[in-house]
C-alpha positions in Angstrom: 11.4 -22.8 -18.0 8.6 -22.9 -20.5 5.3 -21.0 -20.6 2.5 -22.7 -22.5 5.2 -24.6 -24.5 7.4 -21.5 -25.1 10.6 -20.5 -23.3 10.0 -17.9 -20.5 11.4 -14.6 -21.7 14.1 -12.7 -19.8 13.9 -9.5 -21.9 10.9 -7.5 -23.1 9.4 -8.9 -26.4 9.3 -5.7 -28.3 7.6 -6.3 -31.7 9.3 -3.5 -33.7 12.0 -0.8 -33.3 11.3 2.6 -31.8 13.9 5.1 -30.7 14.2 6.9 -27.4 12.8 4.0 -25.4 14.3 3.6 -21.9 16.3 0.5 -21.4 14.6 -2.0 -19.1 16.5 -4.4 -16.9 16.4 -8.1 -17.8 15.1 -10.9 -15.6 15.9 -11.8 -12.9 15.7 -8.2 -12.0 17.0 -6.4 -8.9 15.4 -3.2 -10.0 12.5 -2.5 -12.3 10.5 -5.3 -10.6 6.8 -5.6 -11.2 5.0 -7.5 -8.4 1.5 -8.7 -9.3 -1.3 -9.1 -6.8 -3.3 -12.3 -7.5 -6.5 -12.0 -5.4 -8.0 -15.2 -6.6 -7.4 -15.9 -10.3 -8.8 -19.2 -11.6 -6.4 -21.7 -13.2 -7.5 -20.6 -16.6 -7.2 -16.9 -15.7 -3.7 -17.6 -14.4 -2.7 -19.2 -17.7 -4.3 -16.4 -19.7 -2.5 -13.8 -17.6 0.9 -15.5 -18.0 0.5 -15.8 -21.8 0.5 -12.0 -22.0 2.0 -10.8 -18.8 4.6 -13.5 -18.1 7.5 -11.6 -19.7 6.8 -8.6 -17.5 5.9 -10.2 -14.2 8.8 -10.6 -11.7 6.9 -11.7 -8.6 3.3 -12.8 -7.9 1.8 -12.4 -4.4 -1.3 -14.5 -3.5 -2.9 -11.6 -1.7 -3.2 -11.5 2.1 -4.4 -15.0 3.1 -6.2 -16.0 -0.1 -4.1 -19.1 -0.4 -6.0 -20.5 2.6 -9.3 -20.7 0.5 -8.0 -20.8 -3.1 -9.2 -24.0 -4.8 -6.5 -26.0 -6.7 -3.7 -24.2 -4.9 -1.1 -26.8 -5.8 -2.0 -26.6 -9.5 -1.9 -22.8 -9.5 1.6 -22.8 -7.9 2.7 -25.4 -10.5 1.5 -23.1 -13.3 3.4 -20.1 -12.0 6.6 -22.2 -11.4 6.5 -23.7 -14.9 6.3 -20.1 -16.2 9.4 -19.2 -14.2 7.5 -16.6 -12.1 8.3 -16.7 -8.3 5.1 -16.7 -6.2 4.6 -16.1 -2.5 1.9 -15.9 0.1 0.8 -12.5 1.4 2.1 -11.2 4.6 -1.3 -11.3 6.3 -1.0 -15.1 6.2 2.3 -14.9 8.1 0.6 -12.6 10.7 -2.3 -15.0 11.0 0.1 -17.8 12.0 2.2 -15.6 14.3 -0.7 -14.2 16.3 -1.9 -17.8 16.9 1.6 -18.8 18.1 2.1 -21.1 15.1 5.3 -19.7 13.5 6.8 -23.2 13.2 3.7 -24.4 11.5 4.1 -21.5 9.0 7.6 -22.6 8.3 6.5 -26.1 7.6 3.7 -24.7 5.3 6.4 -22.9 3.2 8.3 -26.2 2.9 5.1 -28.2 2.0 4.3 -25.9 -0.9 8.0 -25.5 -1.9 7.9 -21.8 -1.5 11.1 -19.9 -2.3 9.9 -16.5 -1.0 8.0 -15.4 2.1 6.6 -12.0 3.2 7.1 -10.8 6.8 4.7 -8.0 7.7 3.0 -6.4 10.7 0.3 -4.4 9.0 -2.6 -6.0 10.9 -1.0 -7.0 14.2 1.4 -5.4 16.7 4.8 -7.1 16.7 7.8 -5.7 18.6 10.2 -4.7 15.8 13.1 -6.7 17.3 10.9 -9.8 17.1 9.8 -9.0 13.6 13.5 -8.8 12.6 14.1 -12.1 14.4 11.4 -13.7 12.2 13.2 -12.3 9.2 16.5 -13.6 10.3 15.1 -17.1 10.9 13.2 -17.2 7.6 16.1 -16.0 5.5 17.8 -19.3 6.2 14.8 -21.0 4.5 13.6 -18.7 1.8 14.2 -15.3 0.2 12.4 -12.8 2.5 10.4 -9.8 1.4 9.4 -7.7 4.4 6.8 -5.0 4.6 6.8 -1.7 6.4 3.7 0.4 7.2 0.3 -0.2 8.7 -3.0 -1.1 7.1 -4.7 1.2 9.6 -5.3 4.6 7.9 -5.0 6.4 11.3 -1.4 5.2 11.9 1.0 7.6 10.2 4.7 7.0 10.6 7.2 9.8 10.6 9.8 9.6 7.9 12.6 8.9 10.3 10.7 5.9 11.6 10.1 4.5 8.0 13.9 4.8 7.4 14.8 3.1 10.7 12.4 0.2 10.2 13.4 -0.4 6.5 17.2 -0.3 7.3 16.8 -2.6 10.3 14.8 -5.2 8.2 17.3 -5.1 5.4 20.1 -5.7 8.0 18.1 -8.6 9.4 18.0 -10.3 6.0 15.2 -8.9 3.9 16.0 -8.9 0.2 13.4 -6.2 -0.5 11.1 -4.1 1.7 7.6 -3.3 0.5 6.2 0.1 1.3 2.7 -0.5 2.5 -0.3 0.9 0.6 -2.8 -2.0 0.6 -4.4 -3.3 -2.6 -6.5 -0.1 -2.6 -3.6 2.4 -2.5 -4.9 4.7 0.2 -2.8 4.1 3.3 0.9 4.0 4.3 2.8 6.0 1.7 -0.4 7.5 0.4 -3.1 9.8 1.8 -6.6 8.4 2.0 -7.3 10.1 -1.3 -4.6 8.0 -3.0 -2.2 11.0 -3.3 1.5 10.2 -2.7 3.0 11.5 0.5 5.8 13.2 -1.5 7.8 14.6 1.4 7.9 11.1 3.0 9.1 9.4 -0.2 11.8 12.1 -0.7 13.1 11.6 2.8 13.1 7.9 2.6 15.2 8.0 -0.6 17.8 10.2 1.1 18.7 7.2 3.4 17.6 4.1 1.5 18.7 3.0 -1.9 15.8 3.1 -4.4 16.3 -0.5 -5.5 15.8 -1.7 -1.9 12.1 -0.8 -1.9 9.1 -2.2 -3.7 6.5 0.7 -3.8 2.9 -0.6 -3.7 1.2 1.4 -6.4 -2.1 -0.1 -7.5 -3.4 3.1 -9.1 -2.2 4.4 -12.4 -1.5 7.9 -11.1 0.7 6.4 -8.4 2.6 4.3 -11.0 3.2 7.4 -13.1 4.4 9.4 -10.1 7.1 6.9 -9.2 8.2 6.3 -12.8 8.7 10.1 -13.2 10.6 10.3 -9.9 12.8 7.2 -10.1 12.6 6.1 -13.7 11.5 3.1 -15.9 13.2 0.6 -13.6 11.5 1.6 -10.3 10.2 -1.4 -8.3 6.4 -1.4 -8.2 4.0 -3.7 -6.4 0.3 -4.6 -6.0 -0.3 -4.4 -9.7 -3.5 -5.9 -11.0 -3.0 -8.7 -13.6 -5.0 -6.7 -16.1 -2.7 -3.6 -15.6 0.7 -5.3 -16.3 0.8 -4.4 -20.1 -0.5 -0.8 -19.4 2.2 -0.4 -16.7 4.9 -1.5 -19.1 3.8 1.1 -21.6 4.1 3.7 -18.8 7.6 2.5 -18.0 8.6 2.8 -21.7 7.1 6.3 -22.2 4.6 5.1 -24.8 1.4 6.1 -23.0 0.3 9.8 -22.7 1.0 10.0 -18.9 4.8 9.5 -19.5 4.9 10.2 -23.2 7.4 13.2 -22.9 9.3 12.0 -20.0 11.9 9.8 -21.7 12.3 11.7 -25.0 15.8 12.9 -25.8 17.2 11.4 -22.6 
C-alpha cells in the first residue's frame, strides 16, 4: 500500500532516539488501536490528514450516517484504501437500515462499497440483545464486525454487570472488538455528563473482559490521559478527531505534560 506515493508505515516514524519511550505495537494492531472519527472531511482534508496521521490511524469511522450525504464517497473510500487504512460506516447507519426492516439492503450496501468492516450498535434504537447478536453472527460471515455497547441516551445508565454480560455475548457472537459508547462528545455511556470517567464501571468491566477486547471512545484529552494511565500506551481508543491524532500519540509515548512522568524508569 502507498500513501501519496510513499509506502504505508507499520511502525511509528520516530525522527530521533529518546530513551524511556514505551514500545508501541506495530500495524496491524490488536491493541494500541486508534480509531478516528471522520465527520465529513473533504477529499483534500482526507489526504492532508493521512499525510501526517496515516502511520498512527488504525481505523476510520465515517461517523453515524454521514456516508449517506458525503459527496464523492467512492473517491474518499479509495483514498483511505490506498493508504492502507480500514474504514467503516458508523453504527447509526446500521440502525437506520434495521429499523426500516432493510437489513438485507444494508448487507448489499457493504458489498457495493467493498467494505471490510461493519459496526453493529443499538445506541439509538431498541433491539432485543439476542437479535443484535444474530445480526453480528450473520455479518461476521461477510465482514469484520465491530459492535458497540451503551446508549446515546444520557438517562440510560447500565449497571457494570450488564455491560460485562453484553460485551461478552457480542464477542461470543463474533465481534472482533466492542466499542464502549461515549458519543463523539464524550458525555454518555462510560462517562458522566460532565465528561468524567465512570471509574468504578471501568474497573469492574476489566475484571471480566480482556482490555484488548474493548475500544474505549475517548474524544476528550482528559479521557485519553485517564485510559493511558490505567491501561498503558497500547490501550484501544476511539472517536479521536483527525486533528488530535498526533497529540494523542505524544500522550501514548509520555512526551506531553499530561503523561510526562508516567513511563519514565518503567
